[in-house]
Phi, psi and omega in degrees: 000330179299322180296318181296319179295321176295316178302314181293327177296314178295319178301319179296318179297317180296318177301315181296318179298310180295318179296319179297319178296318180294316178301320181297319179298313180296318181300317183282322185277328183261353179056047180251154175286165179301318180298320180292322177297313180296324178293323179296327182296335179267340189252318186272123185295330178296323179286325175298315178300313181299319180297319179295319179296315180297320179294320177296319178299318179299318179296314181297320179296312183296314180296318180301313182296316182291321179294321180297321181282332186275300189222010181055031175265174182246169178298326179300325182292348180284350180134019182257009172290127185269115181261318187199147174297338181302322179298320178294317181293320177297315179296318180299318179294316181291339175272326184282312187300313180298318183290326175292324177297318176299312183298313182293322178298314179295322181292312183288339173274359181064031175276336177223158175234155178241141175228144172281149179203161182298140177213160181264110181304326180296323178293319180298321178290317180297328178295338174299312180294314182301315184283333172294315178299315180297317179295315179299317180301308184290327180286320176298320181288304190280317181264311185297316180260303187296305181297318179300318180291318180298325181296341181285336186234352183229166177295159180300320182293315178295319179299317180297315181293313181298316181293325179291323177296315178296321178300318178294322180294334176301334185258013188296334182268001181295148181299139172065021179288128175229193186297313184297310177298328176298315179297319181293323176293323175299315178297322178294328175295321175295313180304313182288338181273338185300310182298321181296320180299320181282321192237356180050044184233120182273343184296324177299309184291326176296315180295318180294316179299314179297312184299315178303309183292321185290316179290325180294315187265280186299334178271302190266350173083012175274142173304142179268104185052042177090352184257125184277145176231165167297150184208158178287317178250152174258124181261134181235117175298132183236344182248204180292143184298328183292338178258319181285332184096347177058217184287343179281333181105189184309324187289357175256012183262142175294332175300320178296322178302312181297315181297320180294319179298316177296318181296321177298316180296316180295316180294322178298316178294323177299316180294321177299319182292325187251015187295341179274358180288328179226173169300128186224160177224111184293147177290000000 
C-alpha cells in the first residue's frame, strides 16, 4: 500500500504542475485574477475540456514512469488491448441501465421533477468527448494501475475494496459530498472493478463509467458526482434529500445505493457466466 500512496503523491505533483502551468497561461493571456480563473474552470466548457485533457496527460505520464521502472510493461498492458466492440457495448449497457433505473424510480416516486430548458447542442456533443476523457483517466488510474498493482500482492477481494476506497477519496473535494454519496461512489468503484478482476480489460469499465456519467449529467440534468453540466433536461429535487439526492445528484440517493448493490451482484454473476471467454481470476 505504501507504493500506491507514493504513486498517488507523484501523480498529484504532476497534476499540480501541469495545472499550475495552465492556470498561469490563462492568468497572463486573459489578464484575469486567480479567483476569476478558478471560476472559469467551473463555468466555461472549453476550460473543463482542458482540465480533463491535462489530468489525463498527468495520469499517463505518471503511470508510464512507474511501469517503466517496475516491469518494463506498457500502459496498453494494463487492459487497453482492444479485443472486441462487444466489451464496449457490454460496458455501455451496464452503465446506462442502472442510472436510468435510478432516474425512473425517482421520477415515478415523485422525488424529482424534470423540466425542458434551453441548452446548447454543441455542448451536449462536446460533453461526450469530455466524459470519455474523464472516464479513461479515472479508469487507467484506479483500475488499470492501482487495482492491477494491488492484485499482485493481495487477494482479489481486498484489492477491489482498497481500490474502491481510494476511488471514492478521489472525489472527496466535490461539492456537497456527504456520507451517502461517498458510499455510493465507493460502490461504483467496486462495480467498475469487478469486470477488471475477471478479464483485465479496461474498455468495459471506461464505457460503463462514461455511460453512467453522460446519461446522469448532460442527458438527465443531475450533477455528476456533485459537478453540474449543461443538460437536455433540467432536474429539480422534489422529495426528501436522502432519496432525491439533493444538490449532489443521483449519487447521493439511497435508491442509487440499492441499484448499485444489485448491479454489482448482476455483474458478478455475468462475469461468472462468461469467465471462460477471457483469461480470468475469480474473486
